[in-house]
N, C-alpha and C positions, 0 to 999 in steps of 0.2 A: 490978626495973626492966627494961623491955623495951628491948633495944638497937635503935636506929634503923636501918632498912633503908637501905643505901647507895643513893645516886642519882647520876646523871650530874652532873658539875661544869659542864657546858656552860651558858653564859648563856642559851642558847636553850631549855633544858629547861623552865623555868617558863612560857615562851611557848607551848610545845607541849602542856604538861600539860593534860589534859582535852579536848584538841582532836584528839589522835592516840592510837591504841591504846597503852595503858600498857605492854603486853608488848614492843611494838616499841621503845619508848623505853628499855627496860631490857635490850635485847640486848647481849651481851658477846662479846668475842673469846676465843680459847683461853687467854689470859693473865689473863682476868677484867677486862679494861678495857672500859668502856662504849663501844660503837661510836659512839654519838652524840658522844662527846667527841673522836672522831678525824675528824669530818666538817669539811671546810673551811667557813669562815664564808660565803664567797661562795655556796656551794650552799645552806646553811641559810637565808640571806637570801632567795634566790630561792624556795625552798620556802615560806617564811613569807608572802611577798608574793603568791605566785601559786597555791599548791597547798593551803594549809592548810584551806580550807573546801570543797574539791572532793570528790566521791564517791570519787575514786581517790587521795586524799591518803595513806591508809595504805599503799596499793600502792607509791606513789612513794617514800615514806620507807623502807619495808622494802627495796625493791630498791636504794636509795641506800646503806643501811647494809651490805647484802651486798657491793656493789661496793667499798666502803671496806675491808671485811674481806679482799677479794680483792686489795687493794693496787693498785686501778686508779687511773690518773692522775686528778688532780682535774679538769683541764680536760675530760677524756673523760667523766667522770661528769656534769659540768655540761652538756655538750653533749647527753648522753643524755636527761636530764630536761627540758631545754629543747626537745628535739626531740619528745618524747612528749606533754608536758603541753598545748601548744596544740592538737595534733590531737585529743586526747581531749576537750578543750573544744569543738572544732568538732563532733565526732560526737555528743556529748551534747546539744548545742544543736540541731543539724539534726533529730535524731530524738526530741527532747523526753524524754531519759532522765534519771532522777533518782537511780538507784542502780546500783552495779556489777553487781548481780544481773540487771538489765535489759539489760546490755550483752552482746550476742552477737557475738563477734569474727568469726564466719563469715558474719554477715549485715551488720552495720553497717560493720565495717572493710573487708570484701570489696567492698561497694558503693562505698566511698570510693576504694579502690585501683583499681577499674574505671573510675572517673571519673563515676559516676552522680550524685554530689553534689560540690559545690565544683569545678566544671569549670574555674574560673580558676586552680586550683592547678597548679603545674608538675610535670613528671616528677620533677624532683629532690626536691620536697617530699614526694611520695608515696613515692618510693624511700627517702628518708631516714627517714621515719616507719616504714616496714615493717622496715628494717634495724635501727633502734634498738629497736623494739618486740620483734622476734624475739630479738635479742641479749640484752636484759635479761630477757625472759621465760624463755629457755632457761637462762641462767647463774644466775638466781636460783633456779629450780627445782632445778638441779643442786646448788647450794650447800646448799639446804634438805635434800636427801636425804643429802648427805655429812656435814654438820656438826651436824645436830639429831637428837635422839632421836625415836622414833616418836610419842610423845605431843606433843612440840613440833611435829613435822611436821604432825600432824593439826590443830593449832591454827593454824599460820602458813600453811597451804595457802590459806586464805581471802583472803590478801593477795598471791597470785600473779596476775600478769597472765595471763589464759587464753591458752594457745598456740593459734594458728590451725591449721586442717587444710590450709591451702594454703601455698605458698612462693613465692619470688620468680620462679620459672620460669613461674608462671601469668600473669605480667604482662610486657608488652613494655617498660614504662617503666624497669625496673631497669637494663638494659644501656644504654639511651639516657641515663639520668640519670648513670650512672657515666662514660660517654664524655664527656658535656657537662662534668662537673666536671673531669675530667682534661684535657680540651682547654682549658678556661678557665684552669686553672693553668699549663699549658704556654704558652699565649698570653701570660700575665702574665710568666712566667719569661723568655720570648723577648724581651720588652721591656726586661728588666733586665740580662740576662747580658752584653751587650757593654759595659755601662756600670759594671761593678763597680769598675774603677780610677778612673773619674770620681767615683763616689760616695765612695770613700775620700778622694780628693784634695780634693773640695769640702768634705767634713766637716772635714778638717785646716785648710784655708785659712780657712774661716768661723770655726772655733774660735779661730784666731790673731787674727782680726779682732775678735771679741768680747772676747778677752783684752786686746788693746791698748786698747779702749774702757774696759774695767774699770779698767785701770791709770791711764788718764787721768782717769777718774771719781774715783778715790780721791785722786789728786794735787790735783784741783780741790777736793775736800772739805777736804783739809789746808790749802790756800790760803785757802779761805773761812772756816775756823774761826779762822785767825789774824787775820782782819779781819771781825768779826761783821756789819758793815753793808754788806758787799760783795755780798750776794745781791740778785738772781740774778747768777751769774758766767758770763760768756760765755767759751768756750774753743774752740780748734780745733787740729787736727793733720793732718799729711799721711800718707796711707796709702802702703804700699810702691809702687815703680814699676810692679809688675805690675797694680795697681789704678789708680794714677794719679789719685787724687781727694783733695780736702781736705774733711774733715768738720767741720761747725760744730755746736756743742752749747751748751746753756744749763743750768747747774746750778741746781736749785731745792731748797728745803725747803718744808714745808707752810706755815709762817708767811709766808715771802717770797712764795710763790705767791698766797696769799689777798690780801696787802697790795698786790700789783701787779695784781690783778684785782678791785679793790674794788667796782666796779659790779655784779659778778656774785655777791656774797655779802651776806647780811643783816648788820645792825649788830652783833648779838650775836657772830657769828663773827669779824668784824673786830676787835672788842675783845679777844677771846681770843687772836687771832693777834698783835695789837699788844703785848699784855702777856705773850705766850708762856705762857699758862695752859691748863690742861685738856688737850685734844687737841693743843694747839700748844706744850706745855711742852718743855723740853730732853729730858726723859725719854721723851717720846712723839714726838720729832722724827723725821723721815724724809727722806732725800735721794733725789732722782730727777733724771732729765735730760729735756730737750726736744731732740729732734733737729731742728735748724733747717733745714739744707740741706746739699747736697754740690755741689761744683763740680770740673770737670775741671782738671787741672794742665798737661797737655801737648798738648791738642787741643781742638776745639770740639764734640766729641760730647756727647750728653746724659749727665749723670752718673747712675749707677745707685744710688748711696747704699747704705743698709743693706738686705740681702736680705729682712729680715722686716718692713720698713715697711708693706707692703701688708696684712699680717695685722692690724696695729694700726689702720690707716686703716679697714679694713673691719670691725673689731670682732669678729673670730672667734676670739680667743684665750680659753681658759677656757670656762666654761658660758655662752656668749653668749646662749642662748635664754631665760634666766630672766626678763629684763626687756624682751625684744624684742616689738614689736608684730607682728601677723599679717603686715603688709606687709613688715616687716624680716625676719621669718623666711623668707618666700618668697624674698626677694632674696638672703639669705645662703645658703639651701639651694642656690639656683641657682648662686651663686658657688662654693661648696664642691664642687659636682658637677663644675665645670670642672677642678678640681684632682684629681678622682678620689675625692672623699669623698662617700658617699651617692649618691643619684640625684636628678636634677633634679626629677622629678615626685613624689618621695617626700614623705610627710607627717612623716617622722622628722627630727629635728634632729641631724645628725652633729656631734660635738665632737672633731675630730681633734687639737686643740691644748689639750685639757684634761688636765692631768697627774694630778689628783686627789690631789696630794701638796703639803703646805704648803711654800712657799718655792721650788717648782720650776715655773717658767713661769707663776707666779701673780702678776698685777699687784696691787699694794696697793689697798685699797678707795678710798683718796684719789685715786690716779692714775686708777682706773677711773671714778670719779664725775665727774672734772673734765677728762677727755680733750678734751672739746669746747670748752673755754674758751680754747684757744690755737691759733694757726695751725700750730705745729709738731706733732711727734709725741712724746707723753709716754710714758715707760716706766721700769720698774725694772731697772737694769743688772744687779744681783746675781742676780735671779731668772732672767734670760735667760742669764747666764754659767753658772749652775749647770746649767740645762737643756742647754746646748751641751756642757759638760764631760762630763756623763753620756752624752749622745747620741753624742759622738765615741768614747768607749770602747766603747759597745754596737755601733756600726756597725763598728768595727775588728774586734771579736771575731766578729760575725756573718759578715762577709765574708772573714775569713781562716781561720776554723775550722769554719764551718757549724754552730756550737753552737745549741742551742735556747734559748728565752727562760728556762725554768726553770733551765737550766744556768748561764747568765751571772749570774742573780740569786743563785746560790750562791757567787759569787766573794767570797772573804773573805781577810783577812790570814793567818788560821791555815792556809789551804789553798794558799798560794802556794809553789811549789817552785823552788828555785834549784840549778842544777847547774854545776859547773866542768868544762868539757870543752875540752881542748887550750888551757888558759890563758884561756878566755873563758867568761863567765857566760851561761847559758841558762835559760829560764823555762818553767813550766807551772803550771796550777792543777788542783785536783782537785774534781770535782763528781759527783753521782749522776745519771746519765742517766735519761731516761724509761723506766719499766718495770723499773728496776734498784733494788737496795737497798744497793749498795756503791759507793764512790767510784771513778771512773776518771780517767785523766789526759788533759788537754787542753793541747797544746803551743802556746805563743804566742811572738811575736817580741819583740825588745828594744823595738821601736816600741810594741807593745801595753803593755809594762811601763812605758814612759814615760807613757802615758795613765793607767795605774793610779796612778802617782806623782802625776800632776796631780790626779786625784780625791782621793787621800790628802791632799795638801797643802791642797786646797780644804776638805775636811772638817775637818781640824785647825784651820784658820782659823775655820770656821763654829762649831766647838765651843769654840774658844779653849783648846785642850788639846794636850798633847804626843802624844796618841794618839787614835784614834777609838773611840767606845764600842761595847760589845757590844749588839746589838739582836736581837729575836726575828724569825725568818723568817716572812714573811707571804704567801708564794705557795703554789703547789700542793704537796700531800703534806707539809704542815707537820709531821706526826707523825714524819717521818724526821729532822727537825732540831729536837729538843726544847731543845737548849742554845743560848742567844744567842751570836752570833759577831760579829766585827768585819767585817760585810759592807760592801763598798765601795759598793754601790748602796743607800745610806741617806741620810736627811736629816731634820733635826728629830727625832732619836731614833726614827725609824721606818724599817724596811726597805721597799724599794719593791715595787710590784706591776707587772704587765706593762703596764698602760695608761700608767703614768708613763714607762717606757722608750720606748714607742711614740710618745707625744706629743713626747718629747725628740728622737727620730730625725726625726720629720716636721717639727718646727720647724727643725732644723739643715739639712735637705735641701729646705726649701720652695723652690718655683719650678723644681726640676729636673723636667722634664716627660717622662714615659715613656708611650708609647702602644703598644698591640697593633697588629698588621698591619691590623686593622679600624678603627683610629683611636680605640679606647676608651682613655681615660686611666686609668692604674692608680695606686693609692696604695702606697707602699713599706711593707711589713710585714716583721717579723722572719722569719716562716716563708717568705716569698717570697725573702728573701735566702739562706735555707738551701737552698731549691730551686735558686737561681741558682748558689750555690757548688758544689752537686753536679753540676749540668749543665755548668758550666765545667770542672770537674775531669775528668769522663768524656768529654764530647764534644770539648772543645778541647784539653785536656791529655792525653787518651788514657789516663787512669788506669784500671786494672781496677776493676770494680764492687766486688769484695770488699775492695779497699783503701779505696775511698771509704766503704764501709759501716763499716769500722773507724774512719775519721776522724770520721764522723757518729755513731758509737756506735749503730749500728743492727744488730740481730740478724738481721733478715730481709733478705736480699740482694734479694729481689723488690721490697721497698719501696724500696730504694736504686735499683733499676732504674727504678721509676716516677719517683722524684725526678730522676734524671739522664737521662731519656729525651730524645732530641733535640727541639729546638724547631722550629717551622715554618721559621724562617730558616736554621737549621743544615741542615735537610733540603734546602732549596733550594740552599744553598751546596754541599752534598755532591753534589747532582745536577749542578751546574755543573762541579765538579771531575771527576765521572764522565765527563761529555761531553768534557772536555779530554783525559782519558786515551784515550777512544775515538779522538779526532782524532789522537793520537800513535801509533795503531796498536799498542797494547799488548794482549796477551791478558788479558782481564778475569778469566777463571777463574784463570789463574796469578797474577795480581796481587792478587786480592781474596779468593778463596774458599779456606777451609781446612777440612779434615775434623776430626772430633772428636779424633783422635789428635794432630794438629798443635796443636790448641788446648790439649790436656792437656800436651803437651811445652812449649808457650810458658808455661803457668801454672807449670810446674816451674822454668823458667828464672827466673821472677820471684821464686821463693822464696829468693833470696839476700838476706840481711839487710843493711841499710845502717845504720851507727851514726847515731843522732840527733845533730844539730848538727855534722855534718861540713862542712868548708869545701869548696864545690864551685864550678864555673865561674860567676862573677858573683854569688855569694851564699852562703847557708848553708842546708843541708838540715835540715828540721825534722820529719822523719817517723822513727818507730822501727818502722814496719811494713815489709813487703817493698817493695823499690824499685818505685815506680809506673811508671817509664819505662825500665826496664832500663838504668840508669846514664846515660840521656840527659838530663842535667840542664838543658840549655838549654830554657827555656820551661816547665819543670816546675812544677806548682802546689804541690809540696811544698818549693819553694825560696823563700827570702826574698831579693830583690835587695839587695845592699849597695853603697852609693855608693863605699866604699873599694876595691871590686873593679871599678869602672867600666872600667878599662883592659883587663880581660880580655875584656869584651864588644866593645870597639873592635877588639881583635885578631881576634875572631871575624868581625866585619863585613869586615875587610880580607881575611881568609882566605876567606870566602864569595865575595867578588868574584873572587879568583884562581881558586878552584875552578870558579866559574861559567864563566869564560873557558876554562879547561882542558877542561872537559867539553863545552862548546859546540863547541870546536875539533875534538873527537873524535866529535861527533854523538851524545853520550849525553844524550838529552832528559830522561830521568827523573832522572839525576844532577844535571842543571842545575836541575831543580825542587827537589831536595833542598837544593842549595846556596843557592838563593833563599830557601827556607823557613828555613834556618839563619840567614841574614842578617836576615830578617824578625823572627824570634823575638828575636834579639839587640837589634834596634832597639826592639821593644816593651818589653823589660826596661830598656833605656837611658832610654826615656821615663818609666817608672815611677821609675827612679833619679833622673831630673831633677826629678820632682815631689817626691820625698823631700828632695833637696837644697834645692829652693826653699822647701819647708815649713820645713826646719830654719833657713834663713836668716830667714824671716819670723817664726819662733818667737822668734828673738833680736832682732828689729827693735824698736827703742825710738824712737818718733817724738818729735820736739820739740813740747811742748805750749805753745801761746800763750794767755795769759789776757787778756781784755779787760774790765777792771773798769768798772763804771758809776759 
């Protein structure tokens, strides 16, 4: 009996068999594991849909497997093949090529890079293609020479993308494209940095608002179930004084909605609803609400209502384009571009509020189909509450730690760390950063852990269990996480992916408008928040770049330098301050310029360790790296303000006033500025503490719910 030859276990293997070179499909790593089994599903799906029948399909798959074996980040590999495949398609089309043997990189690609063809393509597109092509070509060839035998090298050389004889220095667009990308990113960061506290506060308050609605919704359901014929059930409650509005809702289930809109449903549906059979049986029942109106309580201003009402009215939640007419598509694309999603003239349909995850920001089919049958706004409370709860946790981690998307998706019950320091509990979680293979520690605040607990309680309710289930990791570099864990970012027995988190964040922050200095509206993205965190830390809080690199878990300090480079607004502000110094007749060289020896001496001074979780002025220190501000804790990014220490900041403000008077009396202009800055930083922290206190109060706020039975 002949033993069957082992084959990859990937579900994609049968789909690729016969369409891709057999030897590529059977490539193995040093441990004998098939490389195909280690490729992320997202990459394989793209390859199958876009590359499988192309002349360069073997080349793409071969280089993909090589990058996987090199432990390259999933998102990076995905970007590489998505950057190369369309351009190869363009070149083969414009030159009528049919085989890779016909492709001459020094003729066809060179002409494209020179702009002889596809003149409408931007500098960035050409630079991106050249960079990705050269990187993959070089790294794949190097891997082949190092990893394979001479016979294997001879065979697999046919699947290498041919290296060009030219390089980026032959073209002017490379530098221009890089500058354009970096400038665009800094412009976007510039629009976000001043508003990080606002982003956190808005997320907190809106989550509290949807939590109040959810509690009222469940109380209404309980009341309706006690009196089966009371549907629909009208109810209202007052929001906290900060909002000053009364919200009016109507509770429906499917059957009651049909029976109260009889003229809009066929007789067969009416009969099922009346008898509560089939889709309208108790087992298939579904409760939802209609937002009727909002009214002001203390003044005559227009009521704002729910922040997400516009999204429902305009019908842009979920995959809105599936059943839209051409006219509706154009209208909604134009509308979404106003909020920074897509471009007004684009033919693509942006779906910024599509989670791609069951039960998260997904309206039920019934609600979606019958939204137009009522004057109010129909929506599923639970789906929106779930999205806001996940969104709040994600926003908090992104804006307080600068973590990457793949790092927060690793947040699991098994990797939460609790430490008792000076009689107080402190927290962190462990995750594997980009480009690493071992877990590292990410410190978080008590506030963050409160949000984790909110997610935990929500998931236990969802699963009706004493604990949350273990699920398989579904994002980048899944081979590093072979064992299921109790991931907090999960729902309906599936771990989440990046687009789900992004949709939750955008939903929670909808209508917060951020513009560049040129007036371009930007959309909030997780990586943009990471850039904003780094820029805030270095430019405003004056943390040394090497410290910020540690916090961001970046090995290359040069990359951190790019992340944290000053924004245009910060440059303008610095110039203004510079002019102020000149007007004060201070020697600029003495005040600002330091030689390398002085810089080295300053760095050595920083090398004094501070214990993580120390109690400091106005809050708690959460860094275990070298002190970022030479023990100047006021205004430090590594400190979490604590409401219990509010009095310390009030004392600082009083002290700063006294110092300001004293220095002014003695003609010490620079010291006066320092005293003013000290008071300013204390007031900023007091403002954040006030937001925390207000949020805590609203978190406990329980409105009185009034029912109006029909």
